[in-house]
N, C-alpha and C positions, 0 to 999 in steps of 0.2 A: 280573383280566382287564379290558380295555377294554370298556365297555358299548356303545359306539357306534362299531364298527369301520368303516372306510371300505370304499367299494364296491370289491370285488376279486373277480377270478375266479381259477380255478386258474392258477398259474403266476406270480402276482404276489405281492408282499409280504403277509404275514398281518396281521391288524388289530393284534395286540399289537406293540408295538415298531416301528410303521411308520417309515419314512424321513421326515425332516423336510420333504422336498420334496413328499410326497403330500399333497393338500390333505384336510382333515378336514371333515366336516359339523358343523352346529351341534348343541348338546346336545339330546337328545330331549326331548319335551313330556310324556312319560307318567311321568317319574320323580318330579317334585315337585308333582303335583296337577294341576288343570285348566288352570293357566296355562302359556303357551308363551312362546318367546323369538324375537327377531329373528335371523335367520341373521347371521353375522359378514360375509358377502359380500352387500353390497346391490346392487339393479340399477343399471346404468350410467345415467349422466346422458342426459337427453333422452328417456327412456321414457315421459314424462307429456305429454299434450296438454291443458293446462287451457283453459277457454273464453276465447274472444277478447274477451268484454265481460261486463258485470255481468248483462244480461239473456239471456245466451246459455244455451241449454240444454245439458247435458252431451252430448259426442259419443258416440254408440253404439259399443260395442266392435266391432271387425271380426270377432270370432269368439269361440270359447270362452275361458274366463277364463284369463289368463296365470298364470305361477306367482306374481305378486306383486299379489293383489287385496286383501290384509289384512295385519295385523301378525303372522300366524302360518300355519304349514302344517298346522293341526290343525283346519281345518273353518272359516276366516274366509270372509267375504263373497266373497272372490275365487276361492273354490274350490268354491262350491256353484252350479252353473248357470252361465249367460252373465253376463259381467261388464258392470254398468251404470255404470262408473265414467267417468273422464275419457279415454276413448280408448285404454285400455290394449292393447297388441299382443297377438295370440293367443300361445299358448305355443309354444315352439320344438319342433318335431317332426322331428328327424334321422333317426328310425327308425319303428318300427311304432307308437309311442304318442307322444302329445303329453306333453312333460315338466311335468306338473302332476298333482295328485290326479285319479285316474281314476274313471269311472262304470262300473257293471257291464258295460254295453254295450261300452265302450271296452276293458275288459279281454278280453272274449270276442273282439272284433274284432282286438285285438293278437295274441291266440293264433292266430287264423285267418290273419292277415296274415303272421305268421312262418311258417306252412305254406306259403303261396303264395310268399313272397320266397325262401326257402330250401328249396324242395320237394326238390331233390336230396339235400341232407344230411338232411332230415327224414325223407323217405320210404325212404332207404337204411337207416337204422338202425331205424325202426319195422317195415319190411317184413321184414328178416332176423330181428329180435327175434320179431315175429308168427309167422313160419313156423316157426322153431325151437320156440317155445312150443307152438304148435299141434300139431306133429308129437309132441312129448313128452306132450301132453295126450291125444292119440288113442291112443298106445301104452299110456298108463296105463289109460285106459278099457277098452282091448281086452283087456289081459292081467293087470293088477293089481288092478282094483277088486272087492271081494267082492260077493256077492249080497246085494240088498237085504233087510232085515229087515222083515216085515210084522207089523202090529199086529192081533191078533184082535179084532173088533168086540164079540163075546159074552164077552169076559173080564171078570172082576171088576175093581173099581177098583184094587186093589193089583197085580193081574196086569197090567192095562193100562199102569199106571205103570211096572212093570219092563220090560214090552215097549217102551214109548216111550223108556225110558233106553237099552235096548239098540239100538233103531233110531237114536237120536240119536249113540250112540257109533260105530255102523257108518257113519252119514253123515259124521261128522268124520273117521273114518279114510279114507273114500272121497274127501273133499274136500282132505285134507292134500296129496296130491301135486300136485293142480291148483293149490292156493294157493302151493306151493313154486315151481312153474313160473312163475306169474303174478308172484310177488315178485322172481324173478330177472330176468324180462323187464322189470318196472318199474324195477328197478335201473339196467340199461343205458340205458334210454330217458330216465329222469330225469336221469342223469348227463350224456349227451350233449346233450339237448335244453335243459337249463339254460343250458349254455355258448352254444348257438346263439341262445337268446332274449336272453342278456345282450349279444351282439354285435348283435342285430337291433335292441335298444332304441337303440344308438348308430349305426345305419344302416351298420354295417361288414360287409363280406363274410366269410363263413365256409364252410369245406369240411368235409367229414366227417372228414378226417385231422386238421385243426386242432382240432376239437371233441374228438375222441377223444384227442389228444394232451394237452390241458388238463384232460381229465375223469379220465384214467386214474390219476392219483396219488391221487385221492380216493376211489376205488372201495372200498377196504377200510372207511373211516369210513362210507361211505353204505350199505355192506352191513350194518354194525353197526346203523345206524340203521333201515334197512329190516326188519331181524329184530326189534329191540327193540320198536318200536311195536306190531305185531300180537301180541307176547307180553304187552305190557302189557294189551292188550284182552282176551285170553284169560284171563289171571290174574284180572282183574276180573269177568269173566263167570263164572268158575267159583266165585269166592267168593260171588257173588250167588245162584247156583242150588245150590250145594253143601248148604246145610242142609236144603232141601227134599227134594233127592234122597236124603239120609241118613235122613229120617224115614220116607219110603216109604208114606204114607197119604194119606187124603183131604185132610187138613190139610197134608201135604206138597206136594200139587199146588199148592194156593193159594199156600204160601209159596215154592215154586219160581217160579211166575208173578210174584209181587211182587219177590222178590229178583233175578230175571233182568231185569225191567223196569228196576228202579233201577240194576242193573249196566250196562245199555245205555246209559242216560242219562248215567252217569258216564263210560263209555268214549267215547262221542260228544263229551261236553265236553273230554276230554283229547285226542282226536284232532284237534279243530279248534284247540285250544290249541297242539299241536305241528305243525300242519299247514305251517307255513313253515319247518320245521327243515331240510328237504332243500336249499332255495335258500340258506339260510344257511350250511349246511356247504359246498356247492359254491363259492359266490361269496365267502365271507368267510374260507374256509380254517379253519373252526371245527372242534373235536372233536364227538364225538357228543352228550355232555351239554350242552357249551356251545352247541351249535346248538338243542337243545331249550329251553334257558333263552332263548336269543336269540328263538326263535319265541314263547314265552309273553310275552316283553317286547313284541314288536311286535303280538301279538294283544290284548294287555290293553287293556280298554275298547272293543274293536273286535270282540268275539267274535261278536256276531249279524250284523255285516256279513260277516265272513269265512265265517261258516256259511251265510249266504244265497248268497254267490257260489258256494261249493263245492257247495251243494245244487243250485243251478240248473246248474252244470256237469255234476254226477253225472246230473241228469234229462236234460240235453241228450245227453250221450254215451249213456245208456241208450236214448233214443228213436233215435238214429242207428243204434246196434247192432241194434235191434228192426227198423227199417226195413229194414236190409240183410240181418239174419239170418232173417227171416221167409220171403221167397221161397226162399232156399237150404235153408231147412228143409222147406218144402213140396216142393221138388223133390227133396230127399234121400229123404223118405218115400215119394214116388211112385215113385222108382227102387228103393228097397229095399223090395220086396214083403212080406218076412217082418215087418219091424218095423211096417209099416202094418197088417198083418193082426193082429198082437198088439194093437196100439193099439186097433183096432176091436173086437176080442172082449173087451176090458176087462181083459186079463191084461197082466203087465209085458212091454213089447215087447222083442225081442232084435235091436237094430239091428246091421247087418253093416258090412263095409268100405264099401260104396257110400255108406251114411248119414254115416258118420264122415268120410270124404273130402270129400263135397259140404258138408255143414254146416261142416267145417273151413276150407274155402275163404271161405266167407261170414264166418267168424270172423276169419281173417286180414285180409280187406279192411276190415271193422269196426274191427279194432285198429289198422291203419294210419292210420285217419282219428281215432279217438278218443284214441289215446296223446298226439299232440302237442298236441290241444286241452286235455287234462287237465294235462299237464305245463306247458303254457304258461299256462294260467290260474293255476296255483300260484306260477309264477316271477314273473309279472307282479303277483300280489297282494302278494308279497314287496316288489317295487319300489314299488308304491303305498303300502304301509304305511311304507316308509322316506321316500318323498316327503312324507307327510303329517307324519311326526314328526321327521324329521332334515334336511329340506331337500336330500334327495338329488338333486332335479331340477337344483340348481346345479351339483354335481359332474359329473352326466352331461352337462350342457350344455357344461361346460368340456371334458370329455373328448372330446365329439363335435366340439369345434371351432365351437360356435355363436359368431358375433360378439357382443361385448359382455359375455361372462361370464368374461373373463380367458383365458389360454392355458396350455397345458400343452406340455412338451417333446414334440417329435414322437416317436411310438411309445411313449409313456409315459402313456397314459390309464388311467382306472380299471380297465379291464379287462385291463391289462397286456399289450396288443397293440400 
């Protein structure tokens, strides 16, 4: 398999066996150690502005660093902060991001800019998915969820452990339908929004029908990936807590805690390592396992950075959901008197239809905003890692028709549009 497939979106040629006319990026810098290589495509002549005399100070850069600030795309001086060289021009920005290594703020801004620039296509898919998912979740909560299992505070340690295990099992059973609905919703939003973002990077228009037509052939593979990653996390967690649950004594409680903590750490490490698999699968026409390997390659030596960006995005989306959900939750409890009375009395509240409907409306609004941000950050992180390792900015600039970066045949850019 080719380890450095070209930029492609659904509908274009796959990375393996690409046509000779499709330009390829330079070799990645992560395969042979810390050293990196110059890209084969050098900047055009006339891009440098040397001082006019021996005593002249270097001219300040007119903006952020261009894509050519140093001899590599892996963190050279031209990619960290403003460029203080000899008047290098700002990076080309045909779409929502500048074509150079991105900062965290630029990744978040690019995701929000995509939502603003293509709000019809983005909100159409997110609203539909959010409404359908929320209706399914309400029906599951109302008719399918079992009664919660309560733990007796006066029970002995062994009995308390058994009750806690039963409560955890009941919680997992109750959570499974909601997780399944969420995964299906994430499947469709990820597929369509990744295509939308790939177009917005190049500054090209896209409609919902265009995005769906390109994303639809990749849905079976994306479904396999969407199901495989949570199953890996669950399997690791069960391996970690299984021995403690089998012992079933005071020592088993401690072993369950230690094993569960270790399992969570391993699961988080793996999920960040595979976090770029979805855009790799969609944009490079990779299979499930190949996209996971591709993500691991791109995240290699950048795990903490990817983790930091994903953690900030998760915190941001959580705060947005909280800000939107709290007012709707208060209104829902005020309207549903039975649920509020049970909450005040200290017993388990029995929420009715008014509570579920009003809180569901808040969840739909929050999902319509947070889905595009989350999917956009993941796709732009993928683009950023390829720019840093494979000089993808040059290919994107050519595809966008930026002057001075060569030319592509009309209608045959990297996104196959």
